[in-house]
N, C-alpha and C positions, 0 to 999 in steps of 0.2 A: 201207442199209448207215448206219451211226450218221452226226449230223452233226455237225458245227462246235460248236456249244453241247451236247453228251453233256457230261455228268463222266463219265469213266471208273470208277472207284470205286460208282459208283450202277449204273452198267451193268454191271459184274463181278458185281453183287450180285446182280444181278435175272439175271444168269448163272446163278447158283448157288441161286437159288431156280428155276428155271424148270426144272436139271436134280434136284433131287430131286423137285421138282410129278410131273417124267413120267415120275421109277424109280420113285414108290411105296412105298418104302421105305427107312429109316435107310442112311446112308452112309458111309462111312469118311474122312477127310481124304486121303489115297491114292487112294481111289475120287475123289472131287471134283474134284482136281486134276488127276489126268490127263483126268478128262470134258472139264470146262472147259475145260485146256490153260495153265492158271494157275500160277502155282510154289509150293509148298506154304505157302511162306511170306505170301504174299500169299491165298491162300484162309484161312488161320488169322487172320488179321488181318478178314479179312472176317467172317470165320464171329462172331469176338470180338466185334466188334460189334453183328451184329444179333441176339447173345445177347444182350445184354444188353438190346434192349430186347423181347425173347420172341417175337423174327420165326424164329429159331432153337433150338433145345434141343438137348443133347448127352446123350447115354442112359448109361447104369452103365457098360457098352460100350466108349463111346468114339465108339461113331456118332454124326452127324448126324441131325436129322431134321427137319420143318417143325415153326413154334412155334403156339403158343396165340393170342397176337397175330395172326396169320393167317386164323385163325379165323372169332376175335371180326371180325374186317373182311370177312370172306366175308360174316358174318351182317349185318350192318349196310348191305352192298350191297344183300345177296339182298332184305331186309325193303324198301330204298325199292325195287326194284322190285315185291315183293309187295303194295305197300300201293298203285303206280299202276295198277297191273293189276287186283288184286282189287275197288280200291273203287267202280269208278264203275260197274260193275251193281247196287251197293246202292244209290247215290246216285240211279241211275234208277229203281230199284224207289221207293225214297222221294218221289222227287219226284209221280212216278204213283200213287201210293197214296195222296196228301195234297193235292196239284193245290198245292203250293209249291214253292218252291223249295228243293233240299239242299245239303248241302256239307260238304267236311273239313278241318279244322283241326289243327294243330300251335302246341305252344309254341316261341315264339322271344323268350327274353327276358324283354321287361316287353311283350310282344306276340301275340296270336293271327296267325297268317297262315294266310291260305286255299292250301288246299294242291290242293281240287280240287271242283268244283260242277256241278249240275245245273238249270238254269234251267227254272221251271215254265212248263205249257204258254198261259200266262198270256202269257211271255216279259217278265213286268214280273221287271225287274234288283233283286233287295234283297237280295242278299248280292254281298260284296265281290266281285273278279276275283280270280283267282289270279295269286298273289302278293301282295295287303292285305293290309294291317294292322290289327288292331284293337284296339280298347282288352279289356283283361281284365277290368275293370272293371264295365265296363255291357254286356257279350255273352253269351249263353248259353254259347256256347263256352269261352270266358274261364274263363269260371263253373266250366266243369268240368275245365278244364286247371288251377287253382289248386285243386282240391277234394283231389287225390293229396296234396298239401303240408302240412306241420305249420303251423298258425295262424299261430304266431310267424316261420313264410317267409313267411305270405301275406302280412303286415303289412309287415315289411319291405320288400318286394317292390313294396307297394303306395304306403306312406311315400315310397322313394325314386321310386319313376315318378310321382308323384302323380295324380288322382281326377279328370280334368276332368268339370265337367258336362257334359252333352252333350243333356239334357231336366232338365224338372223333374223327373223320376221318378229321374234319375241317384244310384246311392247311391255320398258323397263321404266319409265315414266307415268308412274304413281297418275298427274296431271291430266297427261293424255290418255291414260285409262279410261277414267271417267268421261272425260270430254264422249268415246266414244260408246260409253253404257246408256248415252239420250237414243242412241239408236238401238237398242236392244230397246228402251222399254216402251219408243212409238212403234216398232215392228214388234214385238212379241215374237223373238227367236234371236238370238247369240249365232254367232258364225266363230266360229275356229278355222284361221286360213293358214295353217301350214308353221303357228303358231308355237305348237309343242312339238312337233316330227314334221320333219322334209317330207312335203307328198301327202302327209293325212288332213284333210280336211272334213269338220264336223261343225254341226249347228244343233243346237239347245232350244227348245221351248219350255216355259214356266210350266209347273201343277201347282194347282190351288186348293190347298180344303175348304173343309162350309163354311170359313171364317173369312175368306179373301184372301188368304194369306199365302205367301209362295213356299210350299213345303219341299216343292222337290222337281228335279231338272230332267227331261226329257229327252234323249239328244240320239242322233243316228249319226254314225261316222265312217268313212271307210276312204280309199283311194282314189277320191274322184278328181278329175283334172283342174276342173278351175269351179271355182264357188259359182262362179255367172253361167256354167255350163247345164243346159236342161236339165241332164240329171242332176245335179245337185240342185236345182230349185223344186225338180217332181219331190223328190225327197223333203224339201224344206214345207212343200205344201200336206205332204201325210204327215210330219209331222206336228202341224199345227193344228193337226184338224184331231191325230189321235192323242196329244197333252190336252187339246179340249175335255175329250171324250172320258179320260182316265179323271179330269177334271172333275167333271161333272157325277163320274160315279163315285168319288169322293164327299160330294156332297156339296157343293161349287154350282150355285146360279147365273153365275156369266155377271154382267155390266152394264 
């Protein structure tokens, strides 16, 4: 039974959507009115409102069907479920192969947010806790997430948010930072060399969705001695492989 806080018009609209979903075929106004038990005038008003938001579409013969916006919503929900379910095995494999910590991040405004992680066998916490925010300009994941934007967009974002110097190696000039994104785009991964924490080095690679858009950054971080070292370059190779595999699991088919 509906609670006291139920908004009746919304409840009725949900009922119509449920009827169309269960019917699995377009329906006339009369059929929807009979199935829902609502007056035709009420059903028509609700359908008209939902049509304006692309939740409902009206076909040439006048029948009503579920709209494209519902498909988009379903894809968004599916994507969120898929990344949580699909990503962690790749994080585990990456951490196991490199001996470092692996992480998955996404862009949220002016920060990179940690979505998931797998701590290295040493147990040393060198990656942010899930939900933690990281600066875009001083981390490999931030560089990857910014690399899919235009240079003008990146400069504007960094100038508005500021570029705090976390270490002597942090890049604080927006235009110098943008110049470095060319290598990220060309190489397919980004490197952070002590720019956020002294002694900490990381690499991150883009994770694409089915439309080819960069949705996440998969990364690996640890106390590597140098980014030119064999163990770091080995970690980058494993990273690129796992990022590609995760992208394909999300429906990306490559270039």
